[in-house]
C-alpha positions as CSV (number, residue, x, y, z in Angstrom):
1,X,-90.6,-62.4,-39.2
2,X,-90.0,-59.2,-41.0
3,X,-86.7,-57.4,-40.4
4,X,-86.7,-54.0,-38.7
5,X,-86.0,-51.0,-40.9
6,X,-84.5,-47.7,-39.7
7,X,-86.0,-44.3,-41.0
8,X,-84.5,-41.1,-40.0
9,X,-85.4,-37.5,-41.1
10,X,-87.4,-34.4,-40.4
11,X,-91.0,-34.6,-39.1
12,X,-93.8,-32.7,-41.0
13,X,-97.6,-33.0,-41.5
14,X,-98.2,-34.3,-37.9
15,X,-101.7,-35.4,-36.9
16,X,-102.6,-36.8,-33.5
17,X,-105.5,-39.3,-33.6
18,X,-107.4,-40.3,-30.3
19,X,-109.9,-43.1,-30.3
20,X,-112.2,-44.0,-27.3
21,X,-113.9,-47.2,-27.0
22,X,-115.6,-49.5,-24.5
23,X,-118.6,-49.6,-22.2
24,X,-119.2,-48.9,-18.6
25,X,-117.0,-47.2,-16.1
26,X,-114.0,-49.4,-16.2
27,X,-114.3,-50.7,-19.8
28,X,-113.5,-47.3,-21.5
29,X,-110.1,-46.9,-23.0
30,X,-108.5,-44.3,-25.0
31,X,-105.6,-44.9,-27.5
32,X,-103.5,-42.4,-29.3
33,X,-101.8,-42.6,-32.7
34,X,-99.4,-40.2,-34.2
35,X,-99.6,-39.8,-37.9
36,X,-96.8,-37.9,-39.7
37,X,-94.2,-37.8,-42.5
38,X,-90.5,-38.3,-42.1
39,X,-88.8,-36.6,-45.1
40,X,-92.0,-36.8,-46.8
41,X,-92.6,-40.6,-46.3
42,X,-95.8,-41.4,-44.4
43,X,-95.4,-43.0,-41.0
44,X,-97.3,-43.6,-37.8
45,X,-96.6,-44.4,-34.2
46,X,-99.2,-45.8,-31.7
47,X,-98.7,-43.5,-28.6
48,X,-98.1,-39.8,-28.0
49,X,-94.5,-39.0,-28.2
50,X,-93.4,-35.4,-27.5
51,X,-92.2,-34.3,-31.0
52,X,-92.9,-31.2,-33.0
53,X,-93.0,-30.2,-36.7
54,X,-89.5,-29.8,-38.1
55,X,-87.6,-31.8,-35.5
56,X,-85.3,-34.8,-36.5
57,X,-86.3,-38.3,-35.5
58,X,-85.0,-41.8,-36.0
59,X,-87.7,-44.7,-36.3
60,X,-87.4,-48.3,-36.2
61,X,-90.3,-50.3,-37.5
62,X,-91.8,-52.1,-40.5
63,X,-92.2,-50.6,-44.1
64,X,-95.6,-51.4,-45.6
65,X,-97.8,-48.8,-47.3
66,X,-96.9,-46.6,-44.4
67,X,-93.9,-47.0,-42.1
68,X,-95.3,-48.5,-38.7
69,X,-92.8,-47.5,-36.0
70,X,-92.3,-49.6,-32.9
71,X,-89.8,-47.4,-31.5
72,X,-88.9,-43.7,-32.0
73,X,-86.2,-41.4,-31.0
74,X,-86.5,-37.6,-30.8
75,X,-83.0,-36.6,-32.1
76,X,-83.5,-33.1,-30.7
77,X,-84.2,-34.2,-27.1
78,X,-82.6,-37.8,-27.3
79,X,-85.8,-39.2,-25.6
80,X,-86.7,-42.8,-26.9
81,X,-90.3,-44.0,-27.0
82,X,-91.2,-47.6,-27.3
83,X,-94.6,-49.3,-27.8
84,X,-96.3,-50.7,-24.7
85,X,-94.9,-54.4,-25.3
86,X,-91.6,-53.4,-23.6
87,X,-93.5,-52.9,-20.4
88,X,-94.5,-56.4,-20.1
89,X,-91.1,-58.1,-20.4
90,X,-90.9,-58.8,-16.6
91,X,-94.5,-59.8,-16.5
92,X,-93.9,-62.4,-19.4
93,X,-90.8,-63.9,-17.5
94,X,-92.8,-64.4,-14.4
95,X,-95.6,-66.1,-16.2
96,X,-93.1,-68.4,-17.9
97,X,-91.6,-69.2,-14.6
98,X,-94.9,-69.9,-12.9
99,X,-96.1,-72.0,-15.9
100,X,-92.8,-74.1,-15.7
101,X,-93.3,-74.6,-12.0
102,X,-96.9,-75.6,-12.3
103,X,-95.9,-78.2,-14.9
104,X,-93.1,-79.6,-12.7
105,X,-95.6,-79.9,-9.8
106,X,-98.1,-81.8,-12.1
107,X,-95.4,-84.3,-13.2
108,X,-94.3,-84.7,-9.6
109,X,-97.8,-85.5,-8.5
110,X,-98.1,-88.0,-11.3
111,X,-94.9,-89.6,-10.2
112,X,-96.1,-89.7,-6.6
113,X,-99.4,-91.3,-7.9
114,X,-97.5,-94.0,-9.8
115,X,-95.2,-94.8,-6.9
116,X,-98.1,-95.2,-4.6
117,X,-98.7,-98.7,-3.3
118,X,-102.4,-98.0,-3.0
119,X,-104.3,-97.9,-6.3
120,X,-106.5,-95.4,-4.8
121,X,-103.6,-92.9,-4.1
122,X,-102.7,-93.1,-7.9
123,X,-106.5,-92.4,-8.8
124,X,-106.5,-89.4,-6.4
125,X,-103.4,-87.7,-7.6
126,X,-103.7,-88.1,-11.5
127,X,-106.8,-85.6,-12.1
128,X,-105.2,-82.8,-10.3
129,X,-101.8,-83.4,-12.0
130,X,-103.3,-83.4,-15.3
131,X,-105.0,-80.2,-14.6
132,X,-101.7,-78.7,-13.5
133,X,-100.0,-79.9,-16.6
134,X,-102.7,-78.7,-18.9
135,X,-102.6,-75.1,-17.4
136,X,-98.7,-75.0,-17.8
137,X,-99.2,-76.1,-21.5
138,X,-101.4,-73.2,-22.0
139,X,-99.5,-70.6,-19.9
140,X,-96.0,-71.4,-21.0
141,X,-96.6,-70.9,-24.7
142,X,-98.4,-67.5,-24.0
143,X,-95.4,-66.2,-22.0
144,X,-93.0,-67.4,-24.7
145,X,-94.8,-65.3,-27.2
146,X,-94.6,-62.3,-25.0
147,X,-91.0,-62.9,-24.5
148,X,-90.5,-63.1,-28.2
149,X,-92.2,-59.8,-28.8
150,X,-90.2,-58.2,-26.1
151,X,-86.9,-59.3,-27.7
152,X,-88.1,-57.7,-30.9
153,X,-88.7,-54.5,-29.0
154,X,-85.1,-54.7,-27.5
155,X,-83.8,-55.2,-31.0
156,X,-85.6,-52.1,-32.2
157,X,-84.2,-50.0,-29.3
158,X,-80.7,-51.3,-30.1
159,X,-81.2,-50.1,-33.7
160,X,-81.8,-46.6,-32.4
161,X,-78.4,-46.8,-30.8
162,X,-79.7,-47.0,-27.1
163,X,-78.9,-50.0,-24.7
164,X,-82.3,-51.5,-23.8
């Protein structure tokens, strides 16, 4: 993965862009992107942080053609803004725990089926156990990916000099 880069300077040429997409009553979502320059270097941040022209900011993110910030600190107000992934850290850990638990229950069910003296008992336990193990094999990698991204967010916050 790419390493984070820190960019600091004065904000200019701000442009807030809002996009609305979706269908139906509950499917419509609005997203916001702030496009600006920091010391004349183009940058963007997904969200709507409270910054003004001429304020000094510190960004953490990736440099491509434009600097894509994943965390932003307004140095005038000392407020830190993070992308939405940080909010899912607790959820990801909960999903990981549930997936591990479901996998353990599946292994236990297979063990019970194998120890059964009645061959019919084994045949009853195995299909449900395999379903549990397969669901754990799907849930655990997804939650590990969420945890990995949230660790990167914590690193971005640390680079801003703030304890996550």
